[in-house]
N, C-alpha and C positions, 0 to 999 in steps of 0.2 A: 338502534332505532332509526327510522327513516322519516324523511320529510315528504310531503305531498303537496301538489299544487291543484286544488280543486277548481271547479268552475268559479270564475271570479264573483265574489259576493258583491252585492250592491253597497255603495257607500252608506246609504241610509240604514242598512242592516248593521253595519259595523259601528256606526255612530250611535244608533239606538241601543245596541248591546253595551257599548262603553258607558253611556249615561245610565243604563239600567244597573250595572255593577256599582257605579259611583253612588247612585241614589240609594241603593240598598245597604250601603256601608258608610253612611254619613257620620255615624258615631266614631267609626275607626278613622275616617278622614280627619275629624276634629282632633282625636287623640294623637294621630300622627303629627299634625301641624303644631299642636301645643308642645309636644316633646321636641320636635325638630327645631322650632324657633326658640323654645325655652333654653335648650342647650346651646344653640348657636349664639343667642344674645348674651347668655351668661359668660361664655368664653370671650365674646366681643368686648363686653364692658370690663372684664377682668384684664384683658390685654390692653385696652385703652388706658386703664388706670396704671398699668405697668409701663407702657411705651408712649403714652400721651399722643396718640395718633390724631384724634379729633382736633386737638389744638393745633397740630401741625397743618391740617387741612384748612383750618380757620386762618392761620397765618399766610398760607399760600394764596387763599382766596382774596386777600388784600391786594395782591398784585394784578388782579383781573383788570383793574382800571388802567394799568400801564400797557395793556395790549396783549394779544394772544401769545406772541413770542416770549415776552417776559414771564407771563403766567406759566406757559409750558415749561420753561427752563426751571422755574422755581419748583414746579410739581415734579419734574424729573429728579431734582436734587432730593426732594422728600422721599421719593420712591427708592432712591439708592441708599438711604440711611440704614444703619444697622437696626434701629428700632423698627422701621417699617418692614424690613426683611424678616425680622423675628415675628412681628405681628402677622405677616402674610403666611408664615409657616404654621402658626397656631390656627389660623382660620382655615387654611387648606387642610390641615390635619383633622379639624373638626368636621368639615364637609365629608372627608373620606370616611371617618368613623361613623357618620350618620347614614351613609349610603345603604348598608344592609337593611335598614328599616323599610326600604321600598319593597324588598323581597317578600315581606309579610303580606302585602296585598295579593301577590300571585297565589300564595297559600290560601288566603281567604276566598278569592274568587274561584279557585279550583274546588274548595270545599262546598261552596255554594252550588256549583255545577253538579257535584256528587250528592247533594242533599245532606251533607254532614253538618254537625254543629260547629259553629264558628266561635272562637274564644279570643280573649285579649292576648293570650300567649302566642297565637298565630302571627300576630304583628311582629314578633321578635324572632321568627324562625331563621332569619338571616344571621342571627348572632349565635345560633346553636353550634357548639363544637367547631369542627373544621370549616363549617359554612362561613363563619366570620372571616377567616383568613383567605378563603377562596374568593369571596366577593369583594373584600378589601383589596386583595391583589388585583382583581379585574378592574376595580374602579380607579386605582392608582394608575394602571396602564391606560385606561380610557381618559382619565382626567388630564394627564400630561400631554397626550396627543391633542386633545380638545383645546387645551390652553394655547398651544401654538397655532393650530389650524383655525381657531376662532378669530385670530387677528386678521384673516382674510375674509371673514364672514361666510363666504360661499363654501370654502373648505370645511368650516366648522359645521355648517348645515349638513353637508355631505357626510361628515363623520358621524353626526348624530343619526342620520338616515340609515347608514349601513351598519349601525350597531344597536338599533332599537331592540332587537330580539335576542341579543347575546345573553343577557341576564336570564330571561325566562328559558332559553335553550339550555343554559348551564344548570338551571334549577330543576326543570322538568325532564330533560333528556340526558343530563349528566355529561354534556359535551364540554370539550375544552374551549378556551377563548378563541383559538384560531380555527377550530372546527366550526364553531358557531358563526364566526365572521365569514368563513367560506360559504356556508349555507345561506347566510344572509345576503351575500352578493347575488346568489342565484334568484332568490325570491324578490330582491329589490328591483331587478330588471323586469320581472313579470308583473309585480304589483306596484310599480313606480308611482302611478297617479294616486292610487288608494293610500299609499304610505305618506306621500307628500301632503295630500289634503288632510289626512288625519293628524299629521304633525302640526299643521297650521291651526286646526281646530283645537287640538289639545293645548298648544301654547297659549292661544288667545283665551280659552276658557280658564286655564290654569291661573293666569294672572289678572283676568278681568274682575275676579272676585275681590281683589284688593282695592278696587274703586269704591266698594262698599265697606272697606276696612275689615270688619269681622268676617265678611264673606270669603275673603282670601284663605281663611283657615279651613274652609270646606273645599275650595276649588284647587288649592295648591297641589294636593296629591293626585289630581285627576289624570295626569299623564300616565300613571300606572294602569288605570282602567282602560285607557285607549290602547296601550301596548298589549295588554292581555286580550282585548277584543280582537285586535289584528292577528296576534299570535294564534289565537284559537281557531280562526278560519283559514289560516295559511298552513299550519303544521299539524301533523299527527305524531303520536309517540309510540307507534306500534313497533314491536320487536321484529 
């Protein structure tokens, strides 16, 4: 399959298209968020009961009055404990397990484009057969590079920017991880402004819903609609 670089679409078109997909799938947005946070919080409280992490943070917080240096040292000691390391592994593993849930939106949006019937089962397409191991493997690769690059902030943003389309390219074009990243580099240079602006809008909208508490359940998965909207106008999948 080949990629193409059409005449640059206006940002207004890309944004309107992303909000269209999001607005037409609000039920699925809600289902996604309930499952995502339900599983995440279940694991969190299970691990807290087992490793007593929250009490550890409470104890560390008491040192805040003694100055930043003392507080930082106590926090460092907590982060190095075996309990915290085990807790982190559980939470990281849970995030990795939940990642394929995002792929369901690409299936849903594509079916909408084709006028096909959308069902709840589409949300779980990322867990079907080999798909699960394929996307879990990709996310493990992505996550550990992001974990290190995010410490510099700028490199973390760059890593997100040059890997936005990897999952949909793997999903729709059956590209490998490295083939997808190579193609992404090419379009990133051409559509740099559009990608950066859409990233900012997606992140802001994704988390702004949490200001309204329950609104966050609808806006949290918005990132997928933005990625698909950009992907759709940048790439084709012709043989």
